Every structure is written in C-alpha cells, then in structure tokens.
VOKOLBA-161949 format. One line per field, with one value per residue: residue number from 1; residue in three letters; x negated, y, z negated of N, C-alpha, C in turn. Coordinates in Angstrom, 2 decimals. Atoms other than C-alpha are relative to their C-alpha. Layout:
seq	NUM ...
type	ALA ...
neast	X ...
nnorth	Y ...
nup	Z ...
caeast	X ...
canorth	Y ...
caup	Z ...
ceast	X ...
cnorth	Y ...
cup	Z ...
END
This chain:
seq	1 2 3 4 5 6 7 8 9 10 11 12 13 14 15 16 17 18 19 20 21 22 23 24 25 26 27 28 29 30 31 32 33 34 35 36 37 38 39 40 41 42 43 44 45 46 47 48 49 50 51 52 53 54 55 56 57 58 59 60 61 62 63 64 65 66 67 68 69 70 71 72 73 74 75 76 77 78 79 80 81 82 83 84 85 86 87 88 89 90 91 92 93 94 95 96 97 98 99 100 101 102 103 104 105 106 107 108 109 110 111 112 113 114 115 116 117 118 119 120 121 122 123 124 125 126 127 128 129 130 131 132 133 134 135 136 137 138 139 140 141 142 143 144 145 146 147 148 149 150 151 152 153 154 155 156 157 158 159 160 161 162 163 164 165 166 167 168 169 170 171 172 173 174 175 176 177 178 179 180 181 182 183 184 185 186 187 188 189 190
type	MET LYS ARG THR LEU PHE PHE ILE LEU LEU LEU VAL LEU PHE LYS GLY PHE SER GLN ASP SER LYS PHE THR VAL GLY LEU ASN HIS PRO ILE PRO PHE ASP HIS ASN PHE ILE ASN ASP PHE TYR ASN GLY VAL ILE ASP THR GLU PHE ASN TYR LYS ALA TYR LYS ASN SER VAL LEU SER LEU GLY LEU ALA LEU ASN VAL GLY VAL LEU LYS SER ASP ASP SER VAL ILE GLU PHE ASN ILE LYS SER TYR VAL ILE GLN PRO LYS ILE PHE VAL GLU PHE ASN VAL LEU LYS PHE ASN PRO TYR LEU ARG LEU GLY TYR SER SER MET ILE PHE LYS THR LYS GLY ARG ASP ASP LYS ILE GLY GLY HIS TYR GLY VAL ALA MET SER PHE ASN ASN THR GLN SER GLY LEU ASN ILE ASN PRO GLY LEU LYS TYR ASN ILE TYR ASN GLY PHE PHE VAL GLN ALA GLN TYR ASP TYR ILE LEU LEU GLU VAL GLU LYS PRO ILE VAL ASN SER ARG TYR ASN GLY ALA VAL HIS ILE ILE LYS ILE GLY LEU GLY VAL ASN ILE
neast	0.87 -1.16 -0.26 1.09 -0.40 -1.29 0.61 1.27 -0.09 -0.49 1.02 0.69 -1.08 0.49 1.21 -0.17 -1.67 0.18 1.45 0.97 -0.82 0.15 -0.95 0.80 -0.79 0.62 -0.72 1.05 -0.40 0.27 0.75 -0.49 0.77 0.24 -1.05 -1.15 -1.55 -0.02 0.84 -1.05 -0.88 -0.72 1.22 -0.03 -0.55 0.66 -0.02 0.37 0.57 0.04 0.93 0.15 1.00 -0.92 0.96 0.96 1.59 0.88 0.45 -0.96 -1.36 -1.09 -1.31 -0.71 -0.71 -1.40 0.42 -1.28 0.22 -0.64 0.80 -0.72 0.53 0.57 -0.99 0.77 -0.10 -1.54 -0.85 -0.51 0.43 0.10 0.80 0.22 -0.04 1.15 -0.25 1.11 0.37 1.06 0.72 1.69 1.68 0.12 1.01 0.35 1.42 0.53 -1.38 -0.16 -1.36 -0.01 -1.22 -0.36 -1.84 -0.69 -0.97 -0.73 -0.17 -1.28 -0.12 -0.84 -0.06 -1.52 0.37 -1.33 0.31 -1.46 0.69 -0.67 0.04 -1.13 -1.43 -0.27 0.44 0.12 0.64 -0.73 0.48 0.39 0.45 0.81 0.64 1.17 1.00 1.35 0.39 1.15 0.68 0.42 1.13 0.20 1.13 0.04 1.18 -0.73 0.68 -1.13 0.40 -0.35 -0.96 -0.88 -0.34 0.82 0.17 0.25 0.01 -0.65 0.11 -1.25 -0.23 -0.85 -0.17 -1.15 -0.65 -0.43 -1.30 -0.17 0.80 0.92 0.78 1.02 0.73 0.85 -1.01 -1.14 0.12 1.08 -0.33 1.54 -0.60 1.03 -0.87 0.96 -0.72 0.15 -0.78 0.79 -0.30 -0.70
nnorth	0.14 -0.76 -1.74 -0.58 -0.60 -1.00 -1.21 -0.09 0.10 -1.85 -0.68 -0.07 -0.73 -1.55 -0.69 -0.09 -1.33 -1.16 -1.15 -0.12 -0.36 -0.62 1.30 2.03 1.19 0.77 0.91 0.27 1.09 -0.51 1.12 -0.60 0.50 -0.19 0.61 -0.62 0.82 0.32 1.13 1.37 0.18 -0.61 0.47 -0.94 0.75 -0.65 -1.48 -0.82 -1.70 -1.15 -1.00 -1.30 -0.54 -1.36 -0.73 1.25 -0.41 1.26 1.06 0.64 0.07 -0.54 0.06 0.40 1.63 0.59 1.47 0.77 1.32 0.83 0.72 1.23 0.67 1.23 1.39 0.16 -0.30 -0.85 0.83 -0.82 -0.50 -1.20 -0.84 -1.11 -0.78 -1.34 -1.41 -0.08 -1.34 -0.45 -1.44 1.11 -0.74 0.90 -0.43 0.21 0.69 0.95 0.42 0.16 -1.31 0.26 -1.13 -0.35 -0.34 -0.52 -0.09 0.26 1.15 0.71 1.58 0.33 1.71 0.06 1.83 0.28 1.35 0.75 0.47 1.54 0.85 -0.87 -0.37 2.00 0.34 -1.57 -0.67 -1.66 -0.92 -1.50 -0.62 -0.56 -1.41 -0.93 -0.18 -0.33 -0.87 -0.71 -0.66 1.13 -0.17 0.60 0.21 1.42 0.08 0.14 0.20 -0.48 1.48 0.27 -0.89 -0.26 1.04 0.27 0.99 -0.96 0.65 -0.91 0.38 -0.88 -0.48 -0.65 -0.20 0.01 -0.62 0.93 -0.91 0.91 0.73 0.51 -0.26 -0.49 0.95 -0.11 0.91 -1.04 -1.75 -0.22 0.92 0.00 0.94 -0.16 -0.19 0.25 -0.11 -0.72 -1.05 -0.89 -1.13 0.23
nup	-1.35 -0.99 0.90 0.26 -1.50 -0.72 0.61 -0.41 -1.66 0.16 0.37 -1.27 -1.24 0.16 -0.43 -1.80 -0.40 0.81 -0.50 1.21 0.80 1.33 0.72 0.05 0.43 0.00 0.57 0.83 0.91 0.86 0.77 1.72 0.41 1.28 1.09 0.21 0.12 -1.58 -0.51 0.75 -0.26 -0.86 -0.88 -0.91 -1.37 -1.16 0.60 -1.58 0.24 -0.86 0.25 -1.37 0.43 -0.35 -0.85 -0.24 -1.07 -0.12 1.06 0.90 0.13 1.07 0.46 0.65 -0.48 0.78 0.34 0.31 0.29 0.73 0.98 0.64 0.73 -0.21 1.22 0.66 1.14 -0.53 -0.44 -0.75 -1.32 0.31 -1.43 0.17 -1.13 0.29 -1.32 0.50 -0.78 0.32 -0.91 -0.44 -0.43 -0.93 -0.32 -1.57 -0.02 -0.93 -0.11 1.70 0.23 1.20 0.45 1.55 0.11 1.48 0.21 1.61 -0.32 1.29 -0.11 -0.26 0.38 -0.58 0.78 0.26 0.22 0.97 1.42 0.69 2.28 0.38 -0.81 -0.06 -1.51 -1.39 0.35 0.11 -0.73 0.88 -0.63 1.06 -0.72 1.20 -1.00 0.43 -1.31 0.81 -1.19 -1.12 -0.80 -1.28 -1.02 -0.86 -1.46 -1.39 -1.23 -1.38 -1.19 -1.61 -0.34 1.44 0.74 0.04 1.23 1.31 1.54 1.12 1.25 0.83 1.71 0.45 1.10 0.32 1.28 0.51 0.62 1.28 1.08 -0.28 1.06 -0.94 0.11 -1.75 -0.51 -0.29 -0.48 -0.80 -1.54 -1.11 -1.43 -1.35 -1.10 -1.42 -1.15 -1.37 -0.07 -0.89 0.10 -1.40
caeast	3.03 5.69 5.67 2.08 2.33 5.23 2.94 -0.39 1.70 3.37 0.20 -1.35 1.95 1.20 -1.78 -1.13 1.62 -0.57 -3.37 -5.53 -3.16 -3.76 -1.83 -3.70 -1.10 -2.60 -1.44 -3.36 -3.37 -3.14 -5.42 -4.83 -8.35 -9.71 -8.41 -4.76 -0.87 -0.84 -3.74 -1.98 0.79 1.60 0.00 -0.09 2.14 1.63 0.98 1.02 -0.37 0.06 -2.51 -2.13 -5.01 -4.29 -8.06 -10.43 -14.11 -16.99 -18.33 -14.83 -11.33 -8.88 -5.30 -2.38 -1.38 1.23 0.68 4.06 3.34 4.79 3.44 5.31 4.96 3.52 5.77 2.63 3.99 7.40 10.09 11.73 11.54 10.01 8.90 6.70 6.98 4.23 4.49 1.19 1.26 -2.18 -4.81 -7.96 -11.62 -12.30 -16.26 -17.51 -20.76 -21.38 -18.66 -18.24 -15.27 -16.47 -13.18 -11.95 -8.21 -6.41 -3.41 -0.32 1.02 4.87 5.35 8.51 9.40 12.54 13.19 16.20 16.71 19.51 18.55 19.76 19.41 22.00 25.47 25.37 25.17 25.41 23.30 23.45 22.79 20.19 18.31 15.94 14.47 11.24 9.09 5.53 3.83 0.20 -2.65 -4.65 -8.36 -8.96 -12.33 -12.79 -14.49 -13.11 -14.88 -13.86 -14.23 -12.58 -10.82 -9.10 -8.69 -10.32 -11.08 -11.07 -11.40 -10.20 -10.25 -7.07 -7.41 -4.56 -4.40 -0.53 1.39 1.99 5.79 6.96 7.83 5.01 1.57 -1.00 -3.68 -6.52 -4.48 -1.20 -2.35 -5.67 -4.59 -7.57 -6.23 -8.81 -6.77 -8.15 -6.68 -6.58 -5.36 -5.38 -5.38 -2.47
canorth	-10.83 -9.48 -6.22 -5.81 -6.28 -4.27 -1.59 -1.93 -1.87 1.82 3.10 2.19 3.86 6.95 7.16 6.88 10.14 12.21 15.01 16.42 16.53 17.27 13.69 10.07 7.13 4.25 0.97 -0.37 -3.44 -2.84 -5.06 -4.26 -4.89 -4.70 -5.65 -3.71 -4.70 -4.12 -6.25 -8.96 -8.95 -7.45 -8.31 -6.11 -6.16 -2.72 0.72 3.66 7.00 10.16 12.60 16.46 17.92 21.69 22.94 21.07 22.05 20.08 19.28 19.02 18.60 20.15 18.83 17.34 12.97 11.01 7.29 5.05 1.75 -1.64 -3.54 -7.37 -8.71 -12.22 -15.56 -15.93 -14.34 -12.45 -14.13 -11.37 -9.96 -6.59 -4.17 -1.22 1.47 3.99 7.57 8.91 13.14 14.22 17.18 15.93 16.87 14.99 14.95 14.37 12.29 10.51 7.90 7.80 10.09 9.89 11.72 12.66 12.78 14.54 14.08 12.93 9.24 7.50 4.20 3.10 0.13 -1.46 -5.18 -7.24 -10.70 -13.60 -14.81 -18.47 -18.34 -15.36 -15.94 -20.31 -21.88 -18.41 -16.63 -12.47 -10.48 -7.51 -4.82 -2.52 1.09 2.68 5.03 6.07 8.71 10.60 12.10 10.18 10.23 8.87 8.29 6.33 5.83 6.05 4.11 5.36 2.10 3.47 6.23 7.63 4.05 3.71 0.83 2.48 1.19 3.46 3.44 4.72 5.90 6.29 7.49 6.82 9.20 6.53 7.45 5.58 2.42 1.37 1.62 4.26 2.04 1.98 -1.15 0.64 3.78 3.07 1.68 0.53 -0.19 -0.91 -0.14 -2.04 -0.93 0.70 3.54 5.81 9.54 10.46
caup	17.23 19.41 17.12 17.71 21.68 22.30 20.34 22.05 25.69 24.35 23.15 26.75 28.62 25.91 27.13 31.14 30.88 28.27 29.05 26.63 23.95 20.28 18.86 17.68 16.91 15.35 13.92 11.14 8.94 5.13 2.72 -1.38 -3.37 -6.77 -10.00 -10.05 -9.72 -6.09 -5.32 -7.78 -6.34 -2.97 0.26 3.48 6.21 8.46 7.82 11.31 11.41 12.82 13.27 14.97 15.12 14.93 15.36 17.16 18.70 19.73 16.12 14.10 13.75 11.37 10.94 9.60 9.48 8.09 7.13 6.97 5.57 4.15 1.08 0.10 -2.57 -2.90 -4.68 -6.75 -9.75 -8.87 -8.17 -6.60 -3.03 -3.78 -0.64 -1.21 1.38 1.23 2.77 2.42 4.27 4.42 5.65 7.16 8.51 11.24 12.39 16.26 16.00 19.59 19.63 15.88 14.73 10.50 8.36 5.01 4.53 1.19 0.13 -2.16 -1.77 -2.94 -3.01 -2.63 -4.35 -3.49 -5.42 -4.01 -5.24 -7.13 -10.43 -10.93 -14.94 -14.62 -13.54 -13.18 -9.70 -7.29 -9.37 -9.82 -7.32 -8.31 -6.96 -8.47 -6.95 -8.58 -6.78 -7.90 -6.40 -6.92 -4.95 -2.33 -1.27 2.54 3.98 6.92 10.65 14.08 17.12 20.12 22.54 26.02 27.31 23.96 22.23 19.56 16.12 12.77 9.10 6.12 2.52 0.69 -3.22 -4.38 -8.17 -9.02 -11.91 -14.43 -15.94 -19.23 -19.97 -17.77 -19.55 -18.25 -17.67 -14.36 -13.75 -13.33 -11.92 -9.64 -5.82 -3.42 0.11 3.11 6.27 9.74 13.19 16.44 17.60 20.82 21.34 23.58
ceast	0.34 -0.48 -1.23 -0.38 0.81 -1.18 -1.29 0.50 0.94 -0.79 -0.25 1.50 0.28 -1.16 -0.11 0.67 -1.49 -1.00 -0.76 0.53 -1.04 0.48 -1.37 1.54 -1.03 0.43 -0.99 0.56 -0.90 -0.65 -0.36 -1.61 0.19 1.00 1.08 1.16 0.27 -0.69 0.65 0.82 1.01 -1.02 0.61 0.97 -0.49 0.04 -0.15 0.47 0.50 -0.75 0.83 -1.10 0.13 -1.56 -1.01 -1.40 -1.13 -0.89 1.03 1.71 0.87 1.44 0.55 -0.13 0.79 -0.12 1.34 -0.80 0.74 -1.21 1.24 -0.12 0.02 1.27 -1.30 0.51 1.82 1.00 1.12 -0.41 -0.30 -0.78 -0.26 -0.38 -0.54 -0.27 -1.23 0.08 -1.56 -0.91 -0.92 -0.93 -0.29 -1.66 -0.30 -1.64 -0.10 1.29 0.62 0.82 0.09 1.48 0.27 1.76 0.49 1.44 1.15 0.71 1.50 -0.27 1.13 0.41 1.29 0.33 1.75 0.05 1.41 -0.87 1.42 0.28 1.17 0.92 0.36 -0.58 -0.37 -0.92 0.71 -0.89 -1.08 -0.98 -0.22 -0.82 -0.83 -0.57 -1.36 -0.96 -1.71 -1.14 -0.90 -1.15 -0.05 -0.92 0.30 -0.67 0.33 -1.05 0.46 -0.63 -0.16 0.97 1.11 0.13 -1.05 -0.02 -0.11 0.21 -0.01 -0.04 1.07 -0.35 0.87 0.43 1.87 0.01 1.02 1.20 0.38 1.23 -1.28 -1.35 -0.91 -1.38 -0.95 0.94 1.29 0.23 -1.00 0.87 -1.10 0.57 -1.01 1.26 -1.21 0.53 -0.59 1.30 -0.17 0.49 1.07 0.47
cnorth	0.70 1.46 0.67 -0.04 0.78 1.53 0.24 0.51 1.15 0.79 0.04 0.86 1.42 0.46 0.54 1.43 0.96 0.82 -0.04 0.18 -0.02 -1.55 -1.33 -0.48 -1.06 -0.82 -0.72 -1.50 0.01 -1.46 0.67 -0.91 0.59 -0.13 1.35 -0.75 -0.17 -0.97 -1.19 -0.50 0.26 -0.60 1.30 0.01 1.08 1.49 1.08 0.91 0.26 1.00 1.41 0.55 1.42 1.17 -0.92 0.60 -1.31 -0.60 -0.37 0.25 0.46 -0.37 -0.89 -1.65 -0.01 -1.58 -0.79 -1.40 -1.24 -1.09 -1.13 -0.38 -1.93 -1.05 -0.54 -0.25 0.25 -0.87 0.66 0.54 1.43 0.05 1.31 0.74 1.13 1.10 0.87 1.65 0.55 1.38 -0.23 0.89 -0.99 0.46 -0.69 -0.08 -1.02 -0.32 -0.16 1.72 -0.17 1.33 -0.16 0.35 0.45 0.04 -0.64 -1.34 -0.38 -1.51 0.09 -0.94 -0.78 -1.58 -0.40 -1.65 -0.98 -0.85 -1.59 -0.31 1.14 -0.23 -1.75 -0.06 1.06 0.68 1.55 0.96 1.02 0.64 1.31 1.38 0.63 0.80 1.39 0.88 0.66 -0.03 -1.03 0.90 -1.04 -0.13 -0.86 0.68 -0.35 -0.80 -0.29 -1.05 0.66 1.36 0.85 -1.13 -0.40 -1.34 1.37 -0.85 1.35 -0.39 0.77 -0.28 0.35 -0.35 0.52 1.03 -0.88 0.65 -1.62 -0.69 -0.59 0.79 0.59 -0.33 0.11 -1.24 0.16 0.90 0.17 -0.69 0.06 -0.88 0.02 -0.35 -0.50 0.29 0.68 1.07 0.95 2.01 0.46 1.62
cup	1.51 -0.17 0.94 1.34 0.66 -0.83 0.92 1.63 -0.60 -0.08 1.10 0.83 -0.67 0.82 1.39 0.08 -1.05 0.45 -1.25 -1.55 -1.59 -1.27 0.39 -0.34 -0.35 -0.77 -1.04 -1.05 -1.69 -0.85 -1.53 -0.14 -1.74 -1.01 -0.55 0.67 1.36 0.62 -0.17 0.68 1.38 1.27 1.15 0.80 1.41 -0.69 1.81 -0.54 1.27 -0.01 0.86 -0.62 0.69 0.25 -0.05 0.84 0.42 -1.43 -0.90 0.64 -1.08 0.27 -0.94 0.40 -1.34 0.27 -0.34 -0.21 -0.94 -0.55 -0.19 -0.68 -0.02 -0.64 -1.03 -1.47 -0.19 0.79 1.01 1.18 -0.05 1.37 -0.68 1.20 -0.37 1.02 -0.38 1.19 -0.63 0.87 0.34 0.75 0.89 0.69 1.41 0.46 1.28 0.29 -1.30 -0.27 -2.36 -0.51 -1.12 0.01 -1.41 0.02 -0.97 0.64 -0.60 0.64 -0.49 -0.47 -0.01 -0.31 0.58 -0.53 -0.56 -0.89 -0.13 -1.66 -0.64 1.01 1.19 1.38 0.81 -0.94 -0.14 0.69 -0.56 0.43 -0.52 1.21 -0.53 0.81 -1.07 0.96 -0.57 1.36 0.52 0.48 1.19 0.57 0.50 1.31 0.48 0.77 0.77 1.03 1.46 -0.01 -1.29 -0.93 -0.65 -1.27 -1.00 -1.26 -0.98 -1.19 -0.82 -1.57 -0.43 -1.87 -0.42 -1.56 -0.71 -0.65 -1.19 0.42 0.45 -0.82 0.65 -0.26 1.70 0.73 0.61 0.99 1.25 1.04 0.49 1.01 1.00 1.13 1.56 1.18 1.18 0.26 1.63 -0.31 0.93 0.03
END
C-alpha cells in the first residue's frame, strides 16, 4: 500500500513539473485468466509501463512502449517461491476519441522465471536450497483503452495475449504457450 501511495505522489509531482511531454507512465495490476499455467499457478503483483509518443496529431499517436511486471506463484500446488519478471517492449498506435484513447500495441514478451526454495525431503532437517531460472519468450498483442480523468491523468484497462515459444522438455500446447493477462491501472501524461 505504501508503494502505491508513493507512486501516486510521484506521478503528481511529475505532472506538476511537466510541460507538453510525449511521455506517459502507468501503474497496473495484472490479472491472469483463462486455462493456462500462468492463471493456474500465478498471481499478479504489479506492472509498470513507460510510453513515448514519437508522432502525435489530433487523431492518433505512434510510439514505443515498455511494460515491466511481476507475477508470483501461489501456494496451491507449487512448493517453491517462483517469481516471473515480465519484460514487454512494444510499438503502438493510439487513437484520440474525446476522452477515450483506444490503442493497439505489438511487441515481444520475455517471462523470466526465478525459482527459490528449500526442500526438506532432500537433505534432511535443514533441507537443500534450490534455485532454478528459466526464460520463455514470444509474440505479444496488447489492445487497450484509456479514459482521461483530469488534466493528463487516466485510468486504463488492457489485455495482453502472449504466445510463448515453448521449448523442450515442456510440451507444446495451448495450456503451456498461450498466456492471457488483463491489466487495470492508472497513469499520467508527463
């Protein structure tokens, strides 16, 4: 909660010092869904986004975007603490329709899985510490909608479809390769 309040305060400060900038910053809550391994075993923690509008007119904007997020394994099935760091560079087109800004982003996503844990079954009473790292990547399609609230501040909802390139020994299936995440958040034009 403290981090969220700090981020909101930081956005207000940025907005106070900015002129007519081409940058936007956002903070989102990622929510995995559908029948896939991410939805079954992970919860969304946070997603931050940074956008740069390289071209802008009264109808549309074109630019570059970067989302960086964190998903954390739940304790239902997985005994180890697994975090997935999601890095998503993208290009985008955003349309200006009154207070609404629908957009489409295309890019490439990397999901970096970092596993840490201790197994008491191996190594007796103290267990054995284990650490595994794995990266899965693939195409990312990201439609979304912003609603401008007041003076550069906006709320948004977006959908991430990530098609991971599944590598052996993981079975190539829709369950292991198709990731669906809804992100709901707020941001500011700075």
